[in-house]
Backbone bond lengths (Angstrom), bond angles and torsions (degrees), N, CA, C in turn:
res aa  C-N    CA-C-N  psi(-1)  N-CA   C-N-CA  omega(-1)  CA-C   N-CA-C  phi
1 M - - - 1.433 - - 1.525 108.74 -
2 P 1.303 117.83 96.10 1.452 121.85 -172.37 1.519 115.07 -52.55
3 G 1.322 119.84 -43.69 1.456 121.25 -177.84 1.503 112.94 -61.95
4 A 1.322 117.28 -42.93 1.459 121.69 -178.89 1.518 110.93 -69.18
5 V 1.310 118.30 -40.71 1.464 122.05 -179.27 1.519 110.86 -67.17
6 D 1.313 117.80 -37.83 1.467 121.77 -178.59 1.525 112.17 -60.44
7 A 1.312 117.63 -26.91 1.461 121.63 -177.64 1.527 113.08 -86.23
8 L 1.342 117.83 -2.24 1.461 121.12 -175.91 1.515 112.66 -93.24
9 G 1.325 114.58 157.22 1.455 121.52 174.67 1.515 109.87 -137.67
10 V 1.328 115.86 163.28 1.457 120.89 177.44 1.531 108.41 -59.20
11 G 1.323 116.30 133.91 1.455 121.78 -179.05 1.519 113.97 97.36
12 D 1.338 117.34 -14.47 1.469 119.53 177.31 1.531 109.28 -64.74
13 V 1.320 115.70 147.47 1.462 121.87 -179.02 1.522 108.70 -114.63
14 L 1.329 114.96 131.73 1.464 122.81 -178.73 1.525 109.27 -116.96
15 D 1.318 116.42 151.82 1.458 120.82 173.28 1.524 108.87 -80.83
16 V 1.325 116.04 146.64 1.462 122.39 175.47 1.528 106.91 -105.47
17 V 1.335 116.13 122.50 1.461 121.88 -171.99 1.526 109.98 -126.10
18 L 1.326 115.09 138.41 1.461 121.20 175.83 1.519 109.19 -94.40
19 R 1.318 116.58 125.07 1.461 122.66 173.65 1.527 106.53 -102.16
20 E 1.329 116.08 112.42 1.467 120.39 -178.13 1.523 109.81 -75.62
21 E 1.299 114.83 89.25 1.462 123.15 176.53 1.518 106.99 -124.17
22 Q 1.288 116.88 -177.08 1.460 120.58 174.66 1.505 109.14 -116.81
23 P 1.305 120.15 107.61 1.467 127.53 -3.97 1.530 110.84 -75.52
24 P 1.353 116.97 164.24 1.465 120.35 178.15 1.530 110.07 -58.91
25 L 1.325 115.90 145.72 1.452 122.12 -177.71 1.527 108.53 -123.36
26 V 1.326 116.45 131.58 1.461 121.33 176.16 1.523 107.32 -108.96
27 V 1.336 116.27 129.13 1.457 121.24 -176.67 1.524 110.76 -129.38
28 A 1.326 114.84 155.51 1.463 121.92 172.02 1.520 107.33 -97.13
29 V 1.350 115.87 134.68 1.460 122.10 -174.27 1.528 108.71 -126.82
30 D 1.350 116.80 133.89 1.464 119.71 178.82 1.525 111.01 -80.41
31 E 1.340 116.26 179.71 1.470 120.67 -174.83 1.519 113.36 -65.89
32 T 1.344 118.09 -17.23 1.463 121.04 177.83 1.526 112.09 -91.32
33 G 1.352 116.81 -2.18 1.452 120.88 179.83 1.518 114.40 92.16
34 R 1.344 116.64 2.48 1.473 119.57 178.49 1.517 110.48 -78.46
35 E 1.326 116.10 135.93 1.458 120.39 174.77 1.515 108.67 -72.47
36 V 1.324 115.24 127.32 1.460 121.56 -179.69 1.519 110.45 -92.50
37 G 1.325 116.83 -32.98 1.455 120.41 179.24 1.510 111.69 171.76
38 G 1.311 114.84 171.67 1.448 121.00 179.64 1.516 111.74 -88.27
39 I 1.327 115.19 155.08 1.455 122.98 177.10 1.517 107.12 -119.99
40 L 1.326 117.28 130.18 1.454 121.28 176.47 1.528 107.30 -75.22
41 P 1.337 117.31 104.10 1.462 119.71 -171.52 1.525 113.02 -90.29
42 T 1.306 114.80 159.16 1.459 121.27 167.06 1.524 106.91 -92.20
43 G 1.318 116.52 162.27 1.451 120.30 175.20 1.517 111.44 -60.57
44 Q 1.324 116.18 -33.54 1.463 120.89 179.98 1.525 110.79 -66.25
45 L 1.336 118.07 -41.99 1.466 120.95 178.03 1.527 110.41 -61.84
46 I 1.304 116.83 -45.04 1.468 120.55 179.33 1.523 110.14 -59.96
47 E 1.321 117.17 -45.66 1.459 120.35 -178.73 1.528 111.49 -64.51
48 C 1.325 117.58 -40.46 1.470 120.60 178.02 1.530 111.04 -63.95
49 L 1.332 117.43 -41.53 1.464 120.63 177.28 1.533 110.36 -62.84
50 R 1.320 117.34 -40.15 1.460 121.01 178.01 1.527 111.71 -63.75
51 Q 1.325 117.07 -31.18 1.460 121.65 -179.81 1.532 112.25 -82.31
52 G 1.339 116.80 -2.11 1.455 119.77 175.38 1.516 115.77 99.39
53 F 1.339 117.75 1.99 1.458 119.27 175.15 1.519 108.89 -68.49
54 R 1.329 116.66 141.65 1.465 121.68 -178.90 1.520 108.99 -105.48
55 F 1.326 115.84 133.30 1.450 121.94 179.83 1.521 110.01 -121.59
56 E 1.328 115.14 154.08 1.457 122.97 174.80 1.523 108.52 -125.55
57 A 1.317 115.26 155.49 1.458 121.85 176.45 1.522 107.71 -123.20
58 E 1.325 117.35 118.69 1.461 121.74 177.90 1.521 109.29 -95.22
59 V 1.331 116.61 130.98 1.458 121.65 179.22 1.531 108.15 -72.73
60 K 1.341 115.91 121.38 1.465 122.11 -179.41 1.518 112.40 -102.77
61 N 1.343 116.43 -29.39 1.468 120.21 -177.46 1.521 108.75 -158.09
62 L 1.318 115.99 143.67 1.462 122.66 175.33 1.520 108.13 -120.15
63 N 1.334 115.75 133.89 1.459 120.77 177.64 1.517 106.99 -140.77
64 G 1.330 115.66 89.13 1.463 119.82 -174.55 1.514 109.10 66.30
65 G 1.325 117.44 -122.21 1.453 121.56 178.95 1.520 113.55 -92.00
66 A 1.351 116.94 -0.06 1.463 120.46 -178.97 1.513 111.02 -95.86
67 L 1.314 115.84 135.12 1.464 121.78 179.29 1.520 109.10 -112.21
68 Q 1.311 115.87 141.95 1.449 120.82 166.80 1.523 105.04 -108.24
69 I 1.328 116.14 123.33 1.456 121.11 -175.87 1.518 110.19 -125.45
70 E 1.322 114.23 161.15 1.460 121.45 172.52 1.520 106.84 -121.52
71 V 1.324 116.40 121.95 1.463 121.61 -178.13 1.524 108.76 -97.58
72 H 1.332 116.16 132.86 1.467 120.87 178.19 1.522 109.16 -147.47
73 V 1.331 115.46 163.26 1.460 121.21 177.06 1.513 108.26 -65.00
74 A 1.321 116.88 134.45 1.463 122.28 -179.49 1.519 110.18 -69.81
75 A 1.306 114.90 142.33 1.477 120.47 -179.88 1.508 111.14 -76.97
């Protein structure tokens, strides 16, 4: 989503959200609720999100429309 990515900077923190679709989709969401992009999830991440664990994605690098993020359990 070009508009949402353009507003990001290194160090920004995004919420990681599970969209229960077929197949399940994990997305990064900014503070306004806009989806910034998809995350290629592991089965373990999906299961943890389903169990109510909260994760965040910190922006580590921006390269045009591509983001490099680090996903971790939210504090």
